[in-house]
ZAMARDREN-588279 format. One record per residue (C-alpha): residue in three letters; x, y, z; residue number from 1. Coordinates in Angstrom, 1 decimal, always signed. Example, Ala and Ser with C-alpha at 12.3 -4.5 7.8 and 13.67 -1.06 7.14 Angstrom:
! residues 2
 residu     px     py     pz num
    ALA  +12.3   -4.5   +7.8   1
    SER  +13.7   -1.1   +7.1   2
***
This chain:
! residues 498
 residu     px     py     pz num
    MET   -0.1   +0.2   +0.1   1
    THR   +0.9   +3.4   -0.8   2
    ALA   +1.9   +5.6   +2.4   3
    LEU   +0.2   +8.3   +3.5   4
    PHE   +1.6  +12.1   +3.1   5
    ALA   +3.3  +13.2   +5.9   6
    ARG   +1.2  +15.5   +8.3   7
    THR   +2.5  +18.3  +10.2   8
    THR   -0.4  +17.8  +12.4   9
    PHE   -2.6  +15.0  +13.3  10
    HIS   -6.4  +14.6  +15.1  11
    ASP   -6.1  +13.0  +18.3  12
    ALA   -9.3  +10.9  +17.4  13
    LEU   -7.6   +9.3  +14.3  14
    ALA   -5.5   +7.5  +16.8  15
    ARG   -8.9   +5.3  +17.6  16
    LEU   -9.0   +3.6  +14.3  17
    ASN   -8.9   +0.3  +14.5  18
    ASP   -7.7   +0.1  +11.1  19
    PRO   -5.5   +2.5  +10.3  20
    HIS   -5.2   +1.7   +6.5  21
    LEU   -8.6   +2.9   +6.0  22
    LEU   -7.5   +6.3   +6.1  23
    ARG   -6.2   +6.9   +2.6  24
    GLU   -4.9  +10.3   +1.2  25
    LEU   -4.4   +8.7   -2.5  26
    ALA   -7.2   +8.8   -4.8  27
    TYR   -7.7   +5.2   -6.2  28
    VAL   -7.8   +5.0  -10.2  29
    GLY   -7.3   +1.7  -12.3  30
    GLY   -6.4   -0.5   -8.9  31
    ARG   -3.6   +1.7   -7.5  32
    TRP   -3.3   +4.7   -5.0  33
    VAL   -2.7   +7.6   -7.1  34
    ALA   -1.4  +11.2   -5.9  35
    GLY   -1.8  +14.4   -7.6  36
    ASN   +0.6  +15.5  -10.3  37
    ASP   +3.4  +17.5   -8.5  38
    GLY   +2.1  +16.1   -5.2  39
    ALA   -1.0  +18.9   -5.6  40
    SER   -3.0  +18.0   -2.6  41
    PHE   -5.9  +19.7   -0.5  42
    LYS   -6.6  +19.6   +3.3  43
    VAL   -9.6  +18.1   +4.8  44
    THR  -10.6  +19.4   +8.2  45
    ASP  -13.2  +18.5  +11.1  46
    PRO  -16.1  +21.1  +10.8  47
    ALA  -16.3  +20.7  +14.6  48
    SER  -12.7  +21.8  +16.0  49
    SER  -11.0  +22.4  +12.4  50
    ALA   -8.3  +20.5  +13.3  51
    THR   -6.5  +18.8  +10.1  52
    LEU   -7.6  +15.5   +9.6  53
    ALA   -5.7  +14.7   +6.0  54
    TRP   -4.4  +16.0   +3.3  55
    VAL   -5.9  +14.1   +0.1  56
    ALA   -4.4  +14.2   -3.4  57
    THR   -5.9  +16.6   -5.8  58
    LEU   -5.9  +15.2   -9.6  59
    ASP   -6.3  +16.7  -12.5  60
    ALA   -8.0  +16.7  -15.7  61
    GLY   -5.4  +14.4  -17.2  62
    GLN   -5.3  +12.0  -14.5  63
    THR   -9.5  +12.2  -14.6  64
    SER   -9.0  +10.7  -18.0  65
    GLU   -7.3   +8.3  -17.1  66
    ALA   -9.3   +7.3  -14.4  67
    ILE  -12.2   +6.9  -17.3  68
    ALA   -9.9   +4.9  -19.4  69
    ALA   -9.3   +2.2  -16.6  70
    ALA  -13.2   +1.6  -16.0  71
    SER  -13.4   +1.5  -19.9  72
    ASP  -10.8   -1.3  -20.0  73
    ALA  -12.1   -2.6  -17.3  74
    PHE  -16.1   -2.9  -18.5  75
    PRO  -15.8   -5.7  -20.8  76
    ALA  -14.7   -8.4  -18.6  77
    TRP  -17.1   -6.8  -15.8  78
    ARG  -20.1   -6.8  -17.8  79
    ASP  -19.6  -10.7  -19.1  80
    ARG  -19.0  -12.3  -15.4  81
    LEU  -21.9  -13.7  -14.6  82
    PRO  -24.3  -11.8  -12.1  83
    GLN  -23.8  -14.0   -9.3  84
    GLN  -20.2  -13.9   -9.5  85
    ARG  -20.3   -9.8   -9.4  86
    ALA  -23.0  -10.5   -6.6  87
    ALA  -20.3  -12.3   -4.5  88
    ILE  -17.7   -9.7   -4.5  89
    LEU  -20.6   -7.4   -3.9  90
    ARG  -21.6   -9.2   -0.6  91
    LYS  -18.2   -9.4   +0.6  92
    TRP  -17.7   -5.5   +0.2  93
    TYR  -21.1   -5.5   +2.5  94
    GLU  -19.4   -7.8   +5.1  95
    LEU  -16.4   -5.7   +4.9  96
    MET  -18.1   -2.7   +6.0  97
    LEU  -19.9   -3.7   +8.6  98
    GLU  -16.9   -5.3   +9.9  99
    ALA  -15.0   -1.9   +9.9 100
    ARG  -18.6   -0.2  +11.1 101
    GLU  -16.8   +1.8  +14.3 102
    ASP  -14.0   +3.2  +12.0 103
    LEU  -16.2   +3.9   +9.3 104
    ALA  -18.0   +5.9  +11.3 105
    LEU  -15.8   +7.7  +13.2 106
    LEU  -13.8   +8.8   +9.6 107
    MET  -17.4  +10.4   +9.2 108
    THR  -18.1  +11.9  +12.0 109
    LEU  -14.8  +13.5  +11.8 110
    GLU  -15.0  +14.8   +8.2 111
    GLN  -18.7  +15.7   +7.9 112
    GLY  -19.9  +16.4  +11.7 113
    LYS  -22.5  +14.3  +12.1 114
    PRO  -23.1  +12.6  +15.7 115
    LEU  -21.2   +9.7  +16.2 116
    ALA  -24.9   +7.6  +16.7 117
    GLU  -26.1   +8.6  +12.8 118
    SER  -22.5   +8.2  +11.6 119
    ARG  -23.1   +4.2  +12.5 120
    GLY  -26.9   +4.6  +11.0 121
    GLU  -25.4   +5.6   +7.7 122
    ILE  -22.9   +3.3   +7.6 123
    ASP  -25.7   +0.9   +8.1 124
    TYR  -28.1   +2.4   +5.5 125
    ALA  -24.7   +2.5   +3.1 126
    ALA  -23.9   -1.2   +3.4 127
    SER  -27.7   -2.2   +2.7 128
    PHE  -27.5   -0.9   -0.5 129
    ILE  -24.9   -2.9   -1.3 130
    GLU  -26.4   -5.9   -0.2 131
    TRP  -29.6   -5.3   -2.0 132
    TYR  -28.3   -4.7   -5.2 133
    ALA  -25.5   -7.9   -4.8 134
    GLU  -29.1   -9.7   -4.8 135
    GLU  -30.9   -7.5   -7.5 136
    GLY  -28.2   -8.0  -10.2 137
    LYS  -29.1  -11.4  -10.8 138
    ARG  -32.4  -10.6  -11.5 139
    LEU  -32.1   -8.2  -14.7 140
    ASN  -34.6  -10.6  -16.4 141
    ALA  -35.3  -11.0  -20.5 142
    GLU  -38.5  -10.6  -21.3 143
    SER  -40.1  -12.5  -23.8 144
    VAL  -42.5  -10.7  -26.1 145
    THR  -45.3  -11.9  -28.1 146
    SER  -44.6  -12.0  -31.7 147
    HIS  -46.9   -9.8  -34.4 148
    LEU  -45.1  -11.2  -37.2 149
    PRO  -44.6  -14.8  -38.5 150
    GLY  -41.9  -17.1  -37.8 151
    ALA  -40.6  -14.8  -35.5 152
    GLU  -39.3  -15.0  -31.8 153
    MET  -38.8  -12.0  -29.7 154
    ILE  -37.2  -11.1  -26.7 155
    VAL  -36.0   -7.9  -24.9 156
    ARG  -33.1   -7.9  -22.3 157
    ARG  -31.5   -5.1  -20.3 158
    GLU  -27.3   -4.9  -21.0 159
    ALA  -24.5   -2.9  -19.0 160
    LEU  -24.1   +0.7  -20.4 161
    GLY  -20.5   +1.1  -19.6 162
    VAL  -18.7   +3.6  -17.7 163
    ALA  -20.9   +5.3  -14.7 164
    GLY  -19.7   +9.0  -13.2 165
    ILE  -20.9   +9.5  -10.0 166
    VAL  -20.7  +12.8   -8.3 167
    THR  -21.8  +13.0   -4.4 168
    PRO  -22.1  +15.4   -1.5 169
    TRP  -20.7  +15.9   +1.9 170
    ASN  -24.0  +15.1   +3.7 171
    PHE  -24.0  +11.6   +3.3 172
    PRO  -20.7  +10.8   +2.3 173
    SER  -21.0   +6.8   +2.5 174
    ALA  -24.6   +6.2   +1.5 175
    MET  -24.4   +8.4   -1.5 176
    ILE  -21.6   +6.6   -3.1 177
    THR  -23.1   +3.2   -2.4 178
    ARG  -26.4   +3.4   -3.4 179
    LYS  -25.5   +4.8   -6.5 180
    ALA  -22.1   +2.5   -7.3 181
    ALA  -23.9   -0.6   -6.2 182
    ALA  -26.5   -0.4   -8.7 183
    ALA  -24.1   +0.2  -11.4 184
    LEU  -21.8   -2.4  -10.6 185
    ALA  -24.5   -5.2  -10.2 186
    ALA  -25.6   -4.1  -13.7 187
    GLY  -22.4   -4.7  -15.4 188
    CYS  -21.0   -1.4  -15.3 189
    THR  -17.6   -0.1  -14.1 190
    VAL  -17.5   +3.1  -12.0 191
    VAL  -15.6   +6.6  -11.5 192
    ALA  -16.9   +8.3   -8.6 193
    HIS  -16.1  +11.9   -7.3 194
    PRO  -16.6  +12.6   -3.4 195
    SER  -16.8  +15.8   -2.3 196
    SER  -13.8  +17.6   -1.0 197
    GLU  -15.4  +18.3   +2.4 198
    THR  -15.9  +14.6   +2.9 199
    PRO  -13.6  +12.4   +0.7 200
    LEU  -12.3  +10.2   +3.4 201
    SER  -15.3   +7.7   +3.7 202
    ALA  -14.9   +7.6   -0.3 203
    LEU  -11.6   +6.4   -0.5 204
    ALA  -12.4   +3.9   +2.9 205
    LEU  -14.7   +2.5   +0.8 206
    ALA  -12.5   +1.8   -2.0 207
    GLU  -10.0   +0.3   +0.4 208
    LEU  -12.6   -2.4   +1.1 209
    GLY  -13.6   -2.6   -2.3 210
    GLU  -10.1   -3.6   -3.1 211
    ARG  -10.2   -6.0   -0.6 212
    ALA  -13.5   -7.7   -1.5 213
    GLY  -12.0   -8.2   -4.9 214
    LEU  -13.3   -5.8   -7.5 215
    PRO  -11.1   -5.8  -10.4 216
    ALA   -8.5   -3.3  -11.2 217
    GLY  -10.4   -0.5  -12.7 218
    VAL  -14.2   -1.5  -11.7 219
    PHE  -14.1   +1.0   -9.3 220
    ASN  -12.3   +4.2   -9.0 221
    VAL  -12.4   +7.4   -6.7 222
    VAL  -11.2  +10.7   -8.0 223
    THR  -10.5  +13.4   -5.5 224
    GLY   -9.8  +16.7   -6.4 225
    ASP  -11.7  +20.3   -7.6 226
    ALA  -15.1  +19.5   -8.8 227
    ALA  -15.5  +22.0  -11.5 228
    THR  -12.3  +19.9  -13.2 229
    ILE  -13.1  +16.6  -12.4 230
    VAL  -16.9  +16.6  -13.1 231
    GLY  -16.4  +18.6  -16.4 232
    ARG  -14.1  +15.9  -17.6 233
    LEU  -16.7  +13.0  -16.5 234
    ASN  -19.4  +15.2  -18.3 235
    ALA  -17.4  +15.4  -21.6 236
    ASP  -16.1  +12.6  -22.0 237
    PRO  -18.3  +10.3  -24.5 238
    ARG  -16.8   +7.0  -22.9 239
    VAL  -18.8   +8.1  -20.0 240
    ARG  -22.2   +7.0  -20.5 241
    ALA  -24.3   +7.6  -17.6 242
    LEU  -23.6  +10.4  -14.9 243
    SER  -25.4  +10.0  -11.4 244
    PHE  -25.5  +13.2   -9.5 245
    THR  -26.5  +14.4   -5.6 246
    GLY  -26.7  +18.3   -5.2 247
    SER  -28.3  +21.3   -5.8 248
    THR  -30.6  +21.7   -8.3 249
    GLU  -28.5  +25.1   -9.7 250
    ILE  -25.4  +22.5  -10.1 251
    GLY  -27.7  +20.0  -11.8 252
    LYS  -28.7  +22.1  -14.5 253
    LEU  -25.4  +23.4  -15.2 254
    ILE  -24.2  +19.4  -15.2 255
    ALA  -27.0  +18.6  -17.6 256
    GLY  -26.2  +21.3  -19.6 257
    GLN  -22.6  +19.5  -19.9 258
    CYS  -24.0  +16.3  -20.9 259
    ALA  -26.1  +17.2  -23.8 260
    PRO  -23.6  +17.0  -26.4 261
    THR  -22.5  +13.2  -25.1 262
    MET  -26.7  +12.4  -24.9 263
    LYS  -25.3  +10.7  -21.4 264
    ARG  -28.0   +8.9  -19.4 265
    LEU  -28.6  +11.3  -16.0 266
    VAL  -29.9  +10.7  -12.5 267
    MET  -30.2  +13.3  -10.5 268
    GLU  -31.1  +13.4   -6.9 269
    LEU  -31.6  +17.5   -6.4 270
    GLY  -33.1  +19.7   -4.0 271
    GLY  -35.9  +18.9   -1.6 272
    HIS  -38.0  +21.5   +0.1 273
    ALA  -40.2  +19.0   +1.9 274
    PRO  -43.5  +19.8   +3.5 275
    LEU  -44.5  +18.4   +7.0 276
    ILE  -48.2  +19.1   +7.2 277
    VAL  -49.9  +18.3  +10.6 278
    PHE  -53.8  +17.6  +11.2 279
    ALA  -55.6  +18.6  +14.0 280
    ASP  -56.6  +14.7  +14.6 281
    ALA  -53.1  +13.7  +15.0 282
    ASP  -51.6  +12.7  +18.0 283
    ILE  -49.3  +15.7  +19.2 284
    LYS  -46.4  +14.0  +21.0 285
    LYS  -46.0  +11.7  +17.9 286
    ALA  -46.4  +15.0  +15.6 287
    VAL  -43.7  +16.3  +17.7 288
    ASP  -41.5  +13.4  +17.5 289
    ILE  -41.7  +12.8  +13.5 290
    ALA  -41.1  +17.1  +13.3 291
    ILE  -37.7  +16.3  +15.1 292
    ASP  -36.9  +13.7  +13.1 293
    ALA  -37.6  +14.7  +10.0 294
    LYS  -36.5  +18.4  +10.8 295
    PHE  -33.1  +17.9  +13.3 296
    ALA  -31.2  +14.6  +11.9 297
    THR  -27.8  +15.5  +10.1 298
    SER  -28.7  +18.9  +12.3 299
    GLY  -30.9  +19.6   +9.5 300
    GLN  -28.3  +19.2   +6.3 301
    ASP  -31.0  +16.7   +4.6 302
    CYS  -32.4  +16.6   +1.4 303
    LEU  -35.1  +15.0   +3.3 304
    ALA  -35.2  +17.5   +5.9 305
    ALA  -39.3  +19.3   +6.9 306
    ASN  -38.5  +22.6   +5.6 307
    ARG  -42.0  +24.1   +5.7 308
    ILE  -44.5  +22.9   +8.8 309
    TYR  -48.2  +23.4   +8.4 310
    VAL  -50.2  +22.7  +11.6 311
    GLU  -54.0  +23.2  +11.3 312
    ARG  -54.8  +26.0  +13.7 313
    PRO  -56.8  +24.2  +16.4 314
    VAL  -53.3  +22.3  +17.5 315
    LEU  -51.1  +25.4  +16.8 316
    ALA  -50.6  +26.2  +20.1 317
    ALA  -50.4  +22.8  +21.6 318
    PHE  -47.8  +21.5  +18.7 319
    THR  -45.8  +24.9  +18.7 320
    GLU  -45.1  +24.5  +22.6 321
    ALA  -44.7  +21.0  +22.9 322
    PHE  -42.3  +21.4  +20.0 323
    ARG  -40.5  +24.5  +20.9 324
    THR  -39.5  +22.4  +24.2 325
    ARG  -38.1  +19.6  +22.5 326
    ILE  -36.0  +22.1  +20.7 327
    ALA  -34.7  +23.8  +23.5 328
    ALA  -33.7  +20.3  +24.8 329
    LEU  -31.4  +18.8  +21.8 330
    LYS  -27.9  +18.2  +22.6 331
    VAL  -25.5  +20.5  +20.5 332
    GLY  -21.8  +19.6  +20.7 333
    ASN  -18.8  +17.7  +19.0 334
    GLY  -20.0  +14.4  +17.3 335
    LEU  -17.7  +12.3  +19.0 336
    GLU  -19.6  +13.3  +22.5 337
    ALA  -21.9  +11.2  +24.2 338
    ASP  -25.3  +11.8  +23.6 339
    VAL  -25.0  +14.8  +21.1 340
    GLU  -27.9  +15.1  +18.7 341
    ILE  -27.0  +18.3  +17.0 342
    GLY  -23.6  +18.7  +15.0 343
    PRO  -21.8  +21.9  +13.3 344
    LEU  -22.8  +22.6  +10.0 345
    MET  -20.4  +21.9   +7.5 346
    HIS  -18.7  +25.2   +6.7 347
    GLU  -18.8  +28.8   +6.9 348
    ARG  -21.1  +29.1   +4.0 349
    ALA  -23.9  +26.9   +5.7 350
    VAL  -23.9  +28.9   +8.7 351
    ALA  -24.0  +32.6   +6.6 352
    LYS  -27.1  +31.0   +4.7 353
    VAL  -28.9  +30.0   +8.1 354
    GLU  -28.5  +33.2   +9.2 355
    GLU  -29.7  +35.0   +6.6 356
    GLN  -32.9  +32.6   +6.4 357
    VAL  -33.9  +33.4  +10.0 358
    ALA  -32.9  +37.4   +9.8 359
    ASP  -35.1  +37.5   +6.8 360
    ALA  -38.3  +35.6   +8.3 361
    LEU  -38.2  +37.8  +11.0 362
    GLN  -38.2  +40.4   +9.1 363
    HIS  -41.5  +38.9   +7.5 364
    GLY  -42.8  +39.1  +10.7 365
    ALA  -41.9  +35.5  +12.1 366
    ARG  -41.8  +35.0  +15.7 367
    LEU  -38.7  +33.3  +17.4 368
    LEU  -39.4  +30.8  +20.2 369
    THR  -35.9  +29.6  +20.5 370
    GLY  -32.3  +29.8  +19.3 371
    GLY  -31.6  +32.1  +16.7 372
    LYS  -27.8  +32.6  +16.8 373
    ARG  -24.7  +30.7  +16.7 374
    HIS  -24.0  +28.3  +19.1 375
    LYS  -21.3  +28.8  +21.8 376
    THR  -19.6  +25.5  +20.8 377
    GLY  -17.7  +26.8  +17.9 378
    PRO  -17.9  +29.4  +15.0 379
    LEU  -19.9  +26.5  +12.8 380
    PHE  -22.6  +25.7  +15.1 381
    TYR  -25.8  +26.9  +15.2 382
    GLN  -28.5  +27.0  +17.8 383
    PRO  -31.8  +24.5  +17.0 384
    THR  -34.0  +27.3  +16.4 385
    LEU  -37.9  +27.3  +15.9 386
    LEU  -39.6  +30.3  +14.1 387
    THR  -43.5  +30.6  +14.0 388
    ASP  -46.1  +32.7  +11.9 389
    VAL  -43.8  +32.4   +9.4 390
    SER  -44.6  +34.1   +6.4 391
    ASP  -45.1  +32.3   +2.8 392
    ALA  -43.2  +35.0   +1.1 393
    ALA  -39.9  +34.3   +3.4 394
    LEU  -36.7  +33.0   +1.9 395
    ILE  -37.0  +30.0   +4.5 396
    MET  -40.3  +29.0   +3.2 397
    ARG  -39.1  +29.2   -0.7 398
    GLU  -35.3  +28.2   -0.2 399
    GLU  -34.1  +25.0   +0.9 400
    THR  -32.8  +25.0   +4.4 401
    PHE  -29.9  +23.2   +5.1 402
    GLY  -29.3  +23.7   +8.9 403
    PRO  -31.1  +23.4  +12.8 404
    VAL  -34.2  +25.8  +11.6 405
    ALA  -37.7  +24.9  +11.8 406
    ALA  -40.4  +26.9  +10.5 407
    VAL  -43.8  +26.8  +11.7 408
    THR  -46.9  +28.3  +10.0 409
    ALA  -50.8  +27.8  +10.3 410
    PHE  -53.1  +26.3   +7.9 411
    ASP  -57.2  +26.3   +7.8 412
    SER  -57.9  +23.4   +5.3 413
    GLU  -57.3  +20.8   +3.3 414
    ALA  -57.4  +22.4   +0.1 415
    GLU  -55.3  +25.4   +1.6 416
    VAL  -52.6  +23.3   +2.6 417
    ILE  -52.2  +21.0   -0.8 418
    ALA  -52.0  +24.2   -2.5 419
    ARG  -49.6  +26.1   -0.3 420
    ALA  -47.1  +22.9   +0.0 421
    ASN  -47.3  +22.4   -3.9 422
    ASP  -46.1  +25.8   -4.7 423
    THR  -42.2  +25.2   -5.3 424
    GLN  -39.9  +24.1   -7.6 425
    TYR  -39.2  +20.8   -5.4 426
    GLY  -41.2  +17.7   -5.4 427
    LEU  -39.3  +15.0   -3.5 428
    VAL  -40.7  +13.9   +0.0 429
    ALA  -43.9  +15.3   +1.9 430
    TYR  -44.7  +14.4   +5.5 431
    VAL  -48.3  +14.2   +6.5 432
    VAL  -49.6  +13.7   +9.8 433
    THR  -53.1  +12.7  +10.1 434
    GLU  -55.5   +9.7  +11.5 435
    ASN  -58.1  +10.2   +9.0 436
    GLY  -57.5   +7.2   +6.2 437
    ALA  -59.4   +9.1   +3.9 438
    ARG  -57.5  +12.2   +3.6 439
    GLN  -54.4  +10.4   +3.6 440
    MET  -55.4   +8.8   +0.3 441
    ARG  -56.3  +12.1   -0.7 442
    LEU  -53.3  +14.3   -0.2 443
    ALA  -51.2  +10.7   -1.5 444
    ARG  -52.9  +11.8   -4.8 445
    ALA  -52.5  +15.9   -4.6 446
    LEU  -49.5  +16.6   -3.0 447
    GLU  -47.1  +16.5   -6.0 448
    TYR  -44.2  +14.7   -4.5 449
    GLY  -41.9  +11.3   -5.7 450
    MET  -42.3  +10.0   -2.0 451
    MET  -44.8  +10.8   +1.1 452
    ALA  -44.1   +9.4   +4.7 453
    VAL  -47.5   +9.3   +6.4 454
    ASN  -47.3   +9.1  +10.2 455
    ARG  -43.6   +8.2   +9.9 456
    VAL  -40.0   +9.5   +8.8 457
    LYS  -37.9   +6.7   +7.9 458
    ILE  -39.0   +5.5   +4.6 459
    THR  -36.0   +5.2   +2.5 460
    GLY  -33.6   +1.8   +2.0 461
    GLY  -32.7   -0.5   -0.8 462
    PRO  -36.1   -1.8   -2.0 463
    ILE  -37.6   +1.6   -2.5 464
    PRO  -37.4   +4.4   -5.6 465
    PHE  -35.6   +7.2   -4.2 466
    GLY  -36.2  +10.4   -6.4 467
    GLY  -38.4  +13.3   -7.0 468
    TRP  -40.9  +15.2   -9.0 469
    LYS  -40.3  +18.4  -10.9 470
    GLN  -36.8  +20.1  -10.2 471
    SER  -36.0  +17.4   -7.5 472
    GLY  -34.6  +15.3  -10.0 473
    ILE  -34.9  +13.3  -12.9 474
    GLY  -34.7   +9.1  -12.3 475
    ARG  -34.5   +7.2   -9.0 476
    GLU  -32.1   +5.5   -6.6 477
    GLY  -32.8   +2.1   -4.7 478
    SER  -35.0   -0.6   -6.4 479
    ARG  -35.0   -2.4   -9.0 480
    HIS  -35.6   +1.3  -11.1 481
    GLY  -32.1   +2.4   -9.9 482
    MET  -30.7   +0.0  -12.1 483
    GLU  -32.3   +1.1  -15.1 484
    ALA  -30.1   +4.1  -15.7 485
    PHE  -27.2   +2.2  -15.7 486
    THR  -28.6   -0.4  -18.7 487
    GLU  -30.3   -0.4  -22.3 488
    LEU  -32.8   -2.3  -23.5 489
    LYS  -32.0   -4.8  -26.6 490
    TYR  -34.6   -6.4  -28.4 491
    LEU  -33.7   -9.3  -30.5 492
    CYS  -35.9  -10.6  -33.6 493
    ILE  -34.9  -14.0  -34.7 494
    ASP  -36.3  -15.9  -37.6 495
    THR  -37.7  -19.3  -36.6 496
    ALA  -39.0  -20.0  -40.2 497
    ALA  -38.4  -23.2  -41.3 498
***
């Protein structure tokens, strides 16, 4: 194995790694650990303390092309393996992830900031996609078509597309890799992955485990460095047949435009601005539990976060008081500390955006019930915050919120709240809390969202098609539908006439 770069500082918590080789600072290309040209590297820091974690290789456009070439060269042999042979390697990768759960969770908390309990949960979640697709890859079945021509047999089958580029964000640095890569690999594609420069260590640790699991050289590559350089090259190269991206709608549109000349297959999981609708027949304690989980997981830095909380007016006061009490009690701190529920935000830009949205909401007449400023723990920490009487004109009701700020407003009728919830460019997920079964079904049809949670928060996982409507994305991840973007349909018409 290639040695790590020399460090001038060393984060004390890294000494807790049971397997130090999971901390990789070199990119992974064609089965080799690769440094940037002329030793180019970038610093990865702990958002909770600003301490240096690593100096990770910065690959340039030429090295990105080398990764694409490695994936292209590896594709025919990987495609031609029997599905169960690919599945055996994926299954081993899954098992190694679970064995390394504590180390992977530690690395995630250090580079991303989320509480350690959430990081452990994400590792389990991330591994579950590899397990799911290890099995689902065996079921890319051909289908028979009833012939409309005499003396002909007709078959339609799915075949692997080729090289898949995947681009992942910093808020779920393991799960966003595995949800995309496992589907592509199970389908018979090879992968060039570019993780966020804020959180590359989780992706590189997955590459280390993938190598140990037996992924052949070139099948799974991790290219670290400047996003514009690397993603621009992935978008422009015709050898990359599919591009899967998770991130903002703004960047998704830019990527789609760059991919147009090569007509790539696109999968995009973009922005979310989820409504949470609480009706008067809801159990208030249950509704508050749902609101806490839907709003404050990952410190609010989640595309599934409930950003707009609509409460039917008869229960508004009771809900708001109970919600305020729970929010004020959330424990803020370094994610490595026991019982911490809210960690730091990812960077200064995220904190500044939260500050701007809170100030704007107050200017539009909202009331601040708790929080509302930076937390004493450190510069990237923000107090869990509750705003009520929030105007629909406020920024926080129109823009995605990536922070621990809950915005609550009243509604008076079902028709009214449906119209307000749908009045957005986004359509990823909606949450509804009501005991009325008929209303549940009416809202399921009326709300313009790709996913809907009724009286619960957790809905995602390997078997379900994750994705949104409108400007929240293109295509689906997870489930059998998650493999569709990485395959092409081929129709065979065979003459059987004597």
